GUSEMAR-600012 format. One record per residue (C-alpha): residue in one letter; x, y, z. Coordinates in steps of 0.5 Angstrom, whole numbers, plus 500, padded with zeros to 3 digits. Layout:
BEGIN
+-----+-----+-----+-----+
: res :  xx :  yy :  zz :
+-----+-----+-----+-----+
:   A :   X :   Y :   Z :
...
+-----+-----+-----+-----+
# end
This chain:
BEGIN
+-----+-----+-----+-----+
: res :  xx :  yy :  zz :
+-----+-----+-----+-----+
:   M : 288 : 222 : 224 :
:   I : 283 : 223 : 230 :
:   F : 283 : 218 : 235 :
:   G : 276 : 215 : 233 :
:   Q : 278 : 214 : 226 :
:   K : 285 : 210 : 228 :
:   K : 281 : 206 : 233 :
:   C : 276 : 204 : 227 :
:   N : 282 : 203 : 222 :
:   E : 285 : 198 : 228 :
:   Q : 279 : 194 : 229 :
:   Y : 278 : 193 : 221 :
:   V : 285 : 191 : 220 :
:   A : 284 : 186 : 226 :
:   E : 278 : 183 : 223 :
:   T : 280 : 183 : 216 :
:   F : 287 : 180 : 217 :
:   P : 286 : 176 : 224 :
:   F : 292 : 171 : 223 :
:   H : 297 : 177 : 223 :
:   V : 295 : 180 : 230 :
:   P : 301 : 179 : 234 :
:   V : 301 : 174 : 240 :
:   V : 305 : 173 : 246 :
:   E : 307 : 166 : 248 :
:   F : 305 : 165 : 255 :
:   R : 309 : 159 : 256 :
:   A : 316 : 163 : 256 :
:   F : 314 : 166 : 262 :
:   S : 313 : 160 : 266 :
:   I : 319 : 156 : 265 :
:   F : 322 : 156 : 272 :
:   P : 316 : 157 : 277 :
:   E : 315 : 160 : 284 :
:   I : 317 : 154 : 289 :
:   N : 311 : 152 : 293 :
:   S : 310 : 146 : 298 :
:   N : 307 : 142 : 292 :
:   H : 314 : 141 : 289 :
:   S : 319 : 143 : 294 :
:   D : 324 : 137 : 293 :
:   S : 329 : 137 : 288 :
:   P : 326 : 131 : 284 :
:   A : 319 : 135 : 283 :
:   I : 322 : 142 : 281 :
:   L : 327 : 139 : 276 :
:   A : 322 : 135 : 273 :
:   L : 317 : 141 : 273 :
:   C : 323 : 145 : 270 :
:   A : 325 : 140 : 265 :
:   R : 318 : 139 : 262 :
:   N : 317 : 146 : 261 :
:   L : 323 : 147 : 257 :
:   I : 321 : 141 : 253 :
:   S : 314 : 144 : 252 :
:   Y : 317 : 151 : 250 :
:   L : 323 : 148 : 246 :
:   T : 318 : 144 : 242 :
:   Y : 314 : 150 : 240 :
:   C : 320 : 154 : 238 :
:   T : 322 : 148 : 233 :
:   V : 315 : 148 : 230 :
:   Q : 315 : 155 : 230 :
:   T : 322 : 156 : 227 :
:   Y : 321 : 150 : 222 :
:   P : 314 : 150 : 219 :
:   E : 312 : 143 : 216 :
:   I : 310 : 147 : 210 :
:   H : 317 : 148 : 208 :
:   Q : 319 : 141 : 210 :
:   N : 322 : 139 : 203 :
:   Q : 327 : 145 : 204 :
:   Y : 331 : 142 : 210 :
:   L : 337 : 139 : 211 :
:   P : 337 : 131 : 212 :
:   E : 340 : 132 : 219 :
:   L : 334 : 137 : 221 :
:   E : 329 : 132 : 218 :
:   Q : 332 : 126 : 222 :
:   Y : 331 : 131 : 228 :
:   F : 324 : 132 : 227 :
:   N : 322 : 125 : 226 :
:   E : 326 : 123 : 233 :
:   L : 322 : 129 : 236 :
:   S : 316 : 126 : 234 :
:   K : 317 : 119 : 236 :
:   F : 319 : 122 : 243 :
:   L : 313 : 126 : 244 :
:   L : 308 : 121 : 241 :
:   S : 311 : 115 : 245 :
:   K : 307 : 113 : 251 :
:   K : 304 : 119 : 255 :
:   N : 309 : 124 : 253 :
:   L : 304 : 128 : 248 :
:   K : 300 : 129 : 254 :
:   L : 305 : 131 : 259 :
:   F : 310 : 135 : 255 :
:   I : 305 : 138 : 250 :
:   R : 298 : 138 : 252 :
:   T : 299 : 140 : 259 :
:   T : 295 : 146 : 261 :
:   D : 298 : 148 : 268 :
:   S : 306 : 150 : 268 :
:   Y : 306 : 149 : 275 :
:   A : 302 : 143 : 277 :
:   I : 306 : 136 : 277 :
:   T : 304 : 129 : 281 :
:   E : 309 : 124 : 284 :
:   E : 308 : 119 : 279 :
:   D : 309 : 125 : 273 :
:   T : 315 : 127 : 277 :
:   A : 318 : 119 : 276 :
:   Y : 316 : 119 : 269 :
:   I : 319 : 125 : 267 :
:   L : 325 : 124 : 270 :
:   Q : 326 : 117 : 267 :
:   Q : 324 : 120 : 260 :
:   I : 328 : 126 : 259 :
:   P : 335 : 123 : 258 :
:   A : 332 : 120 : 251 :
:   F : 330 : 127 : 249 :
:   P : 333 : 128 : 242 :
:   V : 339 : 132 : 241 :
:   P : 338 : 137 : 236 :
:   P : 343 : 138 : 231 :
:   S : 348 : 143 : 231 :
:   C : 345 : 146 : 224 :
:   C : 339 : 148 : 229 :
:   H : 337 : 155 : 230 :
:   D : 341 : 158 : 236 :
:   D : 335 : 159 : 240 :
:   I : 333 : 151 : 240 :
:   L : 340 : 150 : 241 :
:   W : 341 : 155 : 247 :
:   I : 334 : 152 : 250 :
:   F : 337 : 145 : 250 :
:   N : 343 : 147 : 253 :
:   L : 339 : 149 : 259 :
:   L : 335 : 142 : 259 :
:   K : 342 : 138 : 259 :
:   Q : 344 : 142 : 265 :
:   I : 338 : 139 : 268 :
:   I : 339 : 132 : 266 :
:   C : 346 : 132 : 269 :
:   T : 344 : 135 : 275 :
:   V : 338 : 129 : 276 :
:   N : 344 : 124 : 275 :
:   D : 348 : 127 : 280 :
:   P : 344 : 127 : 287 :
:   S : 350 : 131 : 290 :
:   S : 350 : 137 : 286 :
:   D : 347 : 144 : 288 :
:   Y : 340 : 144 : 284 :
:   W : 338 : 150 : 288 :
:   K : 344 : 154 : 285 :
:   L : 343 : 151 : 278 :
:   L : 336 : 153 : 278 :
:   Y : 337 : 160 : 280 :
:   N : 343 : 161 : 275 :
:   L : 338 : 158 : 269 :
:   S : 332 : 162 : 271 :
:   A : 337 : 169 : 271 :
:   Q : 340 : 167 : 264 :
:   W : 332 : 165 : 262 :
:   Q : 330 : 172 : 264 :
:   L : 336 : 176 : 261 :
:   R : 335 : 172 : 254 :
:   L : 327 : 174 : 254 :
:   S : 329 : 181 : 255 :
:   S : 333 : 181 : 248 :
:   H : 329 : 175 : 245 :
:   F : 321 : 177 : 247 :
:   P : 317 : 171 : 245 :
:   I : 312 : 175 : 240 :
:   R : 309 : 171 : 234 :
:   S : 304 : 172 : 229 :
:   K : 297 : 169 : 230 :
:   S : 299 : 165 : 223 :
:   S : 305 : 162 : 226 :
:   S : 301 : 160 : 232 :
:   M : 296 : 156 : 228 :
:   E : 302 : 153 : 224 :
:   F : 304 : 150 : 231 :
:   W : 297 : 147 : 232 :
:   L : 297 : 144 : 224 :
:   L : 304 : 141 : 225 :
:   S : 302 : 138 : 232 :
:   S : 296 : 135 : 229 :
:   S : 299 : 133 : 223 :
:   R : 304 : 129 : 227 :
:   Q : 299 : 126 : 231 :
:   Y : 295 : 123 : 224 :
:   E : 301 : 119 : 223 :
:   Y : 299 : 115 : 229 :
:   L : 292 : 115 : 228 :
:   S : 288 : 110 : 224 :
:   K : 286 : 112 : 217 :
:   N : 279 : 112 : 219 :
:   Y : 280 : 118 : 224 :
:   Q : 284 : 122 : 218 :
:   N : 279 : 121 : 214 :
:   A : 274 : 124 : 219 :
:   F : 278 : 130 : 220 :
:   K : 278 : 131 : 213 :
:   W : 271 : 131 : 212 :
:   G : 270 : 135 : 218 :
:   R : 274 : 140 : 216 :
:   E : 270 : 140 : 209 :
:   F : 264 : 141 : 212 :
:   D : 266 : 146 : 217 :
:   Q : 268 : 150 : 211 :
:   Y : 261 : 150 : 208 :
:   Y : 258 : 151 : 214 :
:   R : 262 : 157 : 216 :
:   D : 261 : 160 : 209 :
:   F : 253 : 159 : 209 :
:   L : 254 : 163 : 216 :
:   A : 258 : 168 : 213 :
:   H : 252 : 169 : 208 :
:   G : 247 : 171 : 214 :
:   F : 244 : 164 : 214 :
:   S : 242 : 162 : 221 :
:   D : 246 : 156 : 225 :
:   I : 241 : 151 : 223 :
:   S : 240 : 153 : 216 :
:   A : 247 : 153 : 215 :
:   R : 248 : 146 : 218 :
:   G : 243 : 144 : 213 :
:   K : 246 : 147 : 207 :
:   A : 253 : 145 : 209 :
:   R : 251 : 138 : 209 :
:   K : 247 : 138 : 203 :
:   K : 253 : 141 : 199 :
:   F : 257 : 136 : 203 :
:   I : 253 : 130 : 200 :
:   E : 253 : 134 : 193 :
:   N : 261 : 133 : 193 :
:   H : 260 : 126 : 195 :
:   P : 255 : 123 : 191 :
:   V : 252 : 116 : 192 :
:   P : 254 : 111 : 187 :
:   K : 248 : 109 : 182 :
:   T : 250 : 106 : 176 :
:   D : 254 : 099 : 176 :
:   D : 260 : 102 : 174 :
:   E : 260 : 107 : 179 :
:   L : 259 : 102 : 185 :
:   L : 265 : 098 : 182 :
:   N : 269 : 104 : 183 :
:   V : 267 : 107 : 189 :
:   P : 273 : 110 : 193 :
:   E : 275 : 106 : 200 :
:   D : 275 : 112 : 204 :
:   S : 268 : 115 : 202 :
:   P : 264 : 118 : 207 :
:   G : 258 : 117 : 211 :
:   L : 252 : 122 : 209 :
:   T : 247 : 121 : 214 :
:   A : 246 : 127 : 219 :
:   P : 250 : 123 : 225 :
:   A : 256 : 121 : 221 :
:   V : 257 : 128 : 218 :
:   R : 256 : 131 : 225 :
:   R : 261 : 126 : 228 :
:   Y : 266 : 128 : 223 :
:   H : 265 : 135 : 225 :
:   R : 266 : 134 : 232 :
:   I : 272 : 130 : 231 :
:   Y : 275 : 136 : 227 :
:   L : 273 : 141 : 232 :
:   D : 276 : 137 : 238 :
:   I : 283 : 136 : 234 :
:   K : 283 : 143 : 232 :
:   Q : 282 : 145 : 240 :
:   G : 287 : 140 : 242 :
:   N : 283 : 135 : 244 :
:   F : 285 : 128 : 242 :
:   S : 281 : 124 : 247 :
:   E : 277 : 121 : 243 :
:   L : 282 : 119 : 238 :
:   T : 287 : 116 : 243 :
+-----+-----+-----+-----+
# end
């Protein structure tokens, strides 16, 4: 096979099977950050490392135990997943531990809050995957150090960082793109449990419209035409009741069919898909 053919075939595979392309989880490389003047004191650096560990531990939990297989898990695991969801969705934990965009940034207010919250992080059961238990053990050591001001936290963090680097050499954090999508899906579905039914429906209708819209785009229609045809198909799938019988049996969760309503559903769907819950919380 000549190089040009090989390149074309690789491009074909990537375009045809986009969710099977391997991706590296960048969070694994920023658990123990470079120390600078913004977090040179012990509370700040300990809180920062604890936050990063919890974020990555949660990611590994979701990747290891996809929600699609939830009926196959042991009761101890189900209980742990529920406790983990409760922890992450209480107060501002979701924003601090999951939706963080900078592994090295932390404020004094965040430091105090994180140190207050980490002792309540749920303990994974012994039947959990070894990687999850190993990461939690590192977190537990940090929690113990926080509770013991006299401890040598620099030595601890050096040892933990060295262990982490050695672990990465034999457990390289590479996943398929489909696995990363599962992480988003589960994170979103956990969020739905705490959203109003209206927003759940808005997401569902926005996803339906988005599917129609992208199908029309794939068939060569312009953006404006694709949106118009998608809305028409959406209306056809949710017909307006006309007879008395239809009016008496209208589902409570029927969508609005006006252009602004459909645009709102679509915007909510896209926002949640991109991890932006600002309108929903």
